[in-house]
N, C-alpha and C positions, 0 to 999 in steps of 0.2 A: 251401297244404298244407305248405309249408316251415315257416311259421311255427307251424303246429300241432304239427309233428315237433320244433321247437325247444322248444315248451311241453312237451310230454309228456315229453321228454327230459331237460329243464333245472330246469323250473319246477314242474310238476305235484304231485311229491313231493317238493320241496325247499324248506321253509318259509324258510330264510335267504334262499335266491336270490329268492324272492318278496317278501321284505321289502326285498331291495336294488333290485329292479326297482320296486316301488311307492315306496319313498323317493327313488330318482333321478327318476321320473316325477314326483312331488311336487314336488321340488326344480327340476327344470329348468322346469316349468311357472310355480312361484312365481318363480324369478329371472327368467324371461323377462316374465312380466307385471310384476313390479316394475320392470324394467329399461325396459320400454315406457312404462309410467306415468311413471317418472322422465324418461325422454327427452323425453315429451310435455310433462311439467311444466317442465323446464328449458329446451326448446325455445322454449315459449310466453314463459318469462321473457326468454330472449335477444331473441325477436323485439320482446317489450314494451320491453326494455331500449333495442333499437337504434330502435323507434319513438320511443321518449323522446328518444334523440339527435337523431332528426330533427325531432321537434317543437320541441325546444330551438334547434335550427340555424335553422328558419324563424322562430321567434320573435326569435332573434337578428337575422335580416335584417329583420324586419318591424318591429322597434324602430329599427333604424339607418335605414330609408329613412323611418319615420314622424318620426323626429327631424328628417330633412332636409326633411319635408314642413313640420314645425313652424319650422324655421329660416326657410324662403321665407315662411310667414304670418306670422313676426315680423318680418321686413323690411318687410312690407306695412304692418304694424301700427305700426311705428316711423315709417312716414311719416305716419300719421294722427294720431300722439301729438304730433307737432311742427307747431305750427300754421302756422309760416313755411315749413318744410320741406313741408308738404300743399300750400300755395299755390304753392311754387316748383315742384312735380312737376306740378300742375294745368296751369301756363303751359308746362312743358317739353314735356307730350305734346300740348298743343292749338296751339301755334304752331311755325313753321318753327326749326330750330335756331340760325339767324343771329339770329332775333328774339328768342330765349331768352338767346343770348349778351350782346345789347345790353341786354336787360332786367335782367341779372345785373349788368352794368357801371354800370347807372344805380344801382343799389342793392348797390354793392359795400362800402361802409362801414356801411351800414344791414343788412344780410342777410350771415350767415355761415354758412346752411345750405345747401349746393349739392348737388342730388340725384346729379350725376356724382360727386361725390367721397364721397356717401354710399354708392352702389352699389359705387364702387371699394373702399371699406373693406370691404365685405361679401366682395367677392371675396377680397382681402387675408388675410381671417379665415378662410375655409374652403378649404382646400388640395384638396378634393375637387370644387370648382366647376370645369368645364372654360370655361363661358362662361355669362355673366348679359346676357339681353336684355330692353329694355324697348321694346314694341311701341306705337306711337301710332296708334290706331284713326282720328283725323280727319286726320293727315299721312301715313299709311301709310308710316311709317318705322321701321325697326329700329335702335334704340341698342344696341350691342354692347359689353359689357366681356369680354375672354378672359383665359385663365389666365396671359397675359404682362402682365396689366394695361394693356392698350391699349384706346382707346375709338375706336369708328368708328361712323358714321352711314350706313346702307344703306336705300336706296330700294326700296320694295317695293310699287309702283303695281301695282293690281289689272290692268291691261291688260298689264303685263309679268312679273308672279310670280302663284304661287298662295299665297302666303304670306298676305293678308288673307283668303282664302277659310279657309285652315286655321285663322286666329286667329278669325273669325268663327263657325267650326263648334264651338269649344271655349272657351267663355266661362266656365264653372266651373273652379273651383280642383279639380287632381286630378294625379294622378301619371300619366304616359303615356310612350310611347316618343318617342325624339328625331327629329321629322318631318324626313324627307329633303330637304324643300325649305328649311327652315329651317338644316338641317346644310350644305346645299350654299351657301346663300346666305353663312353665317359661315365657310365654310372647313374644317368639321368633317366629314369624311367617314366616319369609323371608326364602326363600330356598337356598341361597347362604351359606350354611355351610355344614360342614361334622363332625362326632363325632369319638371319640377315647374312647373306653370303655375298662377298667381293673378292674377285680375282687378284692375285698379286703378281705382276710382271716384272721381269729384270728391266730395270732401269735403262740399261745401257743397250739390250738388245730387243727390248720390247716383247720379250718371251714369256709366255706364262710359266710360272715356275711354284704357283701354289694357289692356295685360297684361305682367305681370313674368313671364318663361319663365328658367328656370335649368337648364342641363345639368349633370349629374353624372356623374363617371367611375363605373364600376363596381368600381374597386380598393376602395372602401371597403367593398363588399358583400361582397368575397372576404375582407377583413380581419375582417368580422363573422363570416366562416365559420370563420376560422382555428383556433379552439380546438376544433372539432369535425372537422375535416379527416380525422383518420386515422381516425376511427370512422364517417365519413359514409358512406352508401350511396346509389346511385341518383344522380337529379339533383334540382338545388334550382331551381325557376323563380320568376320573377317576373312575374306577368301583369297588364296594365292591365285596366279595367273591359270592354274590347272584345275581350279576349283576345290582344292584342299582347304579344310576349317583351319585357320589359324588362331581364330578367337570366336567362342560362342556363349553369349550372355546366359543362354538356357542350360549349357552344357550336353546338349544332346548330341551334336553332331562332331566331336572331339574326335580325332583320328581316323577321319573317314571323309570322303569327297561328298560335297553338298550335292544333293539330289538335283536341284535346281539350277546349277552353276551354268550350264550351257544357256537356258532361258535367259539367265540374269546378263550373261555377257553379251547376248544377241539385242537386249534391250538398249536402243538407241539414247533414250532420254533417262534423266536422272531419275525421274518420277514415272510410276506407272503400276500396272496391276499384273501379278504374278500368276493370278488366275481370279476366277470370279468372287473368290472370298479373300483373297490377299493383296495388300498394297505394299509395294516395296520403293524405297529410296535408296539409290547407290551412289558412292563416290569412288571414282576410279583414279589410281595412282599409276599412271602408264609407265613411268620411269622406274619406279620401285617393283611393279608388277603384282600390286596388290588392289582388291575392291573391298570397300567398307560397305555393308549392306544393312538397312533396316527393314525388317519383315514384320508387318503389322495385320494381324487378320481383322476382318471388316466388324468382327463382334467386338474385339476390343476398342476400336476406333468409335462405334456406337456408345460404347460406356463413357465417351466424353462428353456426349450430349443427351444421355438417358435422363439424367437429373434435370436438365434444361427442358426437355419435352414434359416431364411431369409438371414442371413449374408453370409452363404455358398452357397446359390444358387445365390445370387447377385456376390460374388466373383468368383464363377464357372462360370457364364456366361461372364463375362469380361475376364477371363482366356481363355475361349474358343474363344472368339472374337480375342483377341490379338495373341494366340498360331496359329490360323488359318490364320489370315490376315498376318502378319510379315512374315512367311515362304512361304506364296502365293507371296507377294511382291519380296522376294530374287529368288523363283524359276521362277517367271515371266520375271526376269531380265535374269537369266541363259537361260532360254528359247529364249528370243529376240537376246541373242548373239549367242545361238546355230542355230537358223534359218539363221542368219547372215552368219555363217561358211557354211551352206547348201547352201545358194545361191553362195557363192563364190566357191564352189565346182562345181556346175552347170556350172559356167562361164569358169573354167579352163576344164571342161569336153567338153564344146562347141570350145574349143581351143583357149581361151583368156589367154595365158601363162604370162602376163602381170600385170594380176589383183593381188591385194594383201589385205589381211585382217587388216583394221585399228583397231587394239586391243593392247594396250600398257600395260595392266594390267598383273600382275605377278602370278595369279591364274591358275588353271588347263586350263580354256579354254583359257587364254591368252598364255600359253605355247603351246596348240594346234594351235593357230592361228599363233604363231611364227615359230612352226615347220613347217606349211605348208608354209609359206613365204620362210623359208631356204630351203625347199624341192624344190620349184620352181627356187629358184635362182640355187641351184645345177643342176635341169633338164636343165636349159638353159644352163649352163654350160656343162653339159654332151651332149647335143645337138650339141654345138659346136664342140665337141670332137669326134664325132660319126665316121667321116672320118677316123681319126687318130687311132680309136680304130680298125675300119675295117682293115687296114693296118697292125697294130699289130697282129691282129688275124691270118692273111694270114702268117706272118713271124712264128708265134708260131706254125701253122700247119705244116709248112715246117720244122721247127726243130724238131717237134715231128717224122715227117716221117724220118729225118735224125737219129735221136736217135733209132727208130727202127732198122736202118740197121746196124748202128756202132757196137751193140753188137755182132752181127752175124759174122760181121767180124772179132771182137775180140776174140771169142770163136774159131773161125777156125784157126785164127793166131795161138793162144795159145796151142792149139791141136798140130798143125804142130811142135812148138818148143818142146812141151813135148816128141812127138814120136821121135824126133831128138835126145833129151837128151838120152833117153831110150836106141835107137840103138847105141850110143857111149859109153854107160856104165855107165852114170851119173844118176842113179836111183833116188837118194836122190833129184836131180834138178827136174826131172819129176815129182816126187811127190808133190814139192812144187808148180810147175806150175799146177798141177791137183787141188791141194787145193785152190790155187789162181782162178783157172778159176770158180771152183764151187762157191767161195766165191763170186766173182763179180757176178755170174749169179743169186745167190739167192738175192743180193741186186738190181739187175736190173730188174730182172723178177716181172711182177706184179701177186700177188696171192689173190684171194678173201677171204682167211682166212690165216691170219698170226698167227701161234700159238706160245708159249712159247717153244716147242719143235724146232721149226725152228729157234727162234733166239737164243737157246743154240747151234743147229747146227753150226750157222754162227759163233757164238764166237769159237766153237771146231775148225771148218776150220781156223780161224784166228789164234787161238794159235797154232794150227798144224805147220804153216808156221814157227813160231818161236822156236819151239820146234827141228824142223828139221834143222833150221839155227844154233841154240846154242846147239844142241846135248844133251851132260850129264850136261849142265849147268840151265837147265831150265825144269820145270815140272809144269803141271796142272791137276786140278781135277774137274770135273763139276758133281754135284749131283742134282738129282730132283725126288719129289715124283711122281709117277707113275700116280695117279690119277689127279694129276693138269697140267700134260705136254702137254694137247690139249687146254688149256684155252687160250683166246686171249690176245695178248699183242701188243703194238706198235713196228713198225720194228726200229731196231737199238735203244734199250732202253737199253741194256747191253754193246754192242760192244764198244761204245765211252769211257766208263770207263776202259775195258780192253786195249784199245789203250792207254790211259793216262798212265797206268802202265809200258806199253811197252817203251813209248817214254820217261817217266820222273823218273819212279820209279825203274826199273830193274836194277841190277847192274852185268855187264857183267864179272867182274872180280871175282865173287863169282860163286861157282858150286852148290848153294843150292836155286838159284832164284825159287819161288814157289808162284803161284796163285790159290786160291780156290774159285769156285763159287758154292753156295748153295742156292736151291730155295726152299721154303716151306710155308705152309699156317699158317700165323701169327695169324688169327682169323677167324671167319666165314665171308667169304666174301671177305676177303683180303689176298694178296699174297705178300712175302717179299723175294728179292733175295739178299743175302749177298755176296759181291765180296771183298776178303781178300787176302792181300800179304803181302809179308815180305820185300818190297823194301825199298827204302831211306827214305820214310815218307816225311811229310810236315811241313815246319816250323810253329809255332804258329800263327806267324803274318800273313803269307800266308794262313793257314787255316782258320784264322779268316775272311780274304778278301772273302774267297770263300763260308762261310757260310752266311756272310752278303749278299753277291750278290746272293745267292740262295733263301735268305728270301725277299730281296726287289729287285724288277725288274727294279728298278729306277737306280740303280747302275750298272755302266758300268765294266765289267769283260771280260778277255781273256780267261777264261774256257768256251770255246763254248760249247763242247762236253756235259760236266754234266750239264750245265745252259740250254742247248736245251731240256735234256731227263726231267730235273725237271719243265720246264715250260710247256712241253707238257703234262705232267702228270696232273699238277694242273689245266691246261686249260679245259682238256677234262673230268677228273674224280673229281675233286674238291680239296681244300686247304688240305685236310688230307692225301693226296698222294704226293709222289716225294722222293728228296734224302736225305739222311744225310750221311754227312762226317766226320769219326774220323780218327787222324792219329798222330803218335810219331815219332821223328826224330829217324832214325837207327832200328825202330821196325816195321814199315810197314804202311799199309793205310787199312781202312775198310770202303766200302761204302754200305749203305743199301737202297735198292730201293723197296719203297712199292708201289703197284698198285692193282686195284680190280680185283677179281677173275670173268672174264666174260666169257660166252659162246655165241654162235653165236645168240641165241635167244633175249639176253640181249643187243647186241649191234646194233641191227636193226635200232635203233632210233638215232645213232650217227652221 
């Protein structure tokens, strides 16, 4: 009820208020829609950018650990490339260490490649190695090189240690967690490490004789994440193929199996949803057997575009305010001026013809005001001339009455002369008088429908006068398609052209004077009449003047007949209709008249 009252009081009969309301609604809906689409698009870009950062981060971690895995593989390949070193490592892992020392002393001068020195150099070259261990499967001993470059031998007999079982269970090369039993044996109890294990085989028999295990600090992983640390969201995890946590940027899952490891391994794609509130991006190194995972809660992703949302909302509110306020001020100004015009018209309606609108602006309302003022000026002048107009009207009515009487007098007079000529034996004079009488009657008589057939008959009567006058020196031909002869045309649209030929073009001294009138359908809806003669023709300079006058109404020309036809056709039917004149001296003149094909129902509005 309240809204209905507001509508009836302020909007129903107030066009400008409705315009403001309509424009405001469209503006608000458009800005809100555009803002929503922009926010959605830009938030998706922000999320995509963030996921790109996460992906580059896990790629950096994957490349780093993959390089470490390749480094350990290269250590073993280095053993196999050196024949003597391969023999020494085989002896080293298959016999007690005391026997190996004796074996090395016996060959001190002939052999310079020592496995102990070889692996010590590897530890010295890589600062990320916490400990490098060689495990002898036959001797069940662990040879350890720590980051202090110390070497020691640890017995791992199966009766007293779980290490042989651990080594036996994992004989394939992979990246795994730093086993707790091995860490305790070598005195490294902190959990911030991961291990890379590669089997060592006898080069000759390809039989497994031990394993190379390297413990790496996770400091290098942190360094690989350093370029992305500021923009990184969520948690970066490195998981073994069994789901054990090798690296955790949050520090929450070290030393345990990741709860969602199986779900992550079952995810076919690199990007996906871990659950409804968490997004994951993973990178799997199948050869090394580890997976790098980025786990980002949706809430943290939302933080990437939270500021963007607040900015868009603020900008949208400001845009709505100004987009509504500024047009409202303009429309209110137009409304004020419009109401002034309405008040002015009421004054005029009450009889105050001296009132004027004081608005000198050049916009539409200013032009309306000026037109009203000019109209009142003209109206005052018109009122002053009413009496004279009434006198002229009476004279016009009297002249019209005389015009109705005079034709009847002329017809009767011509008929008396014609009968007199026939009675005296001048049949040709009687025929000419008859043609003239019918021609005059066709022009003076008012007809509701004036057709092409009527116009051609008037032309025939006119030409017939001159055919009788010149006897065998003049001939004419009129042709018209049967189906168009009842179309409507302007009266005297062809006769002035024929008259021009008779007065200016015909050569009485010749016996082959001829004019041809041909009417045909030029195209759908357009008729064309061709009036062609073999008369004197028109000089090129004069022809140029005539054509220029036809094209430009401002040019004054004495060719009144053709100019009148051309102007009337263009005025009534459009610029595509009118006359075209072509002529050549001594060859004759051709006039083409184009006009629309009109029927009675099509001309009721003209």
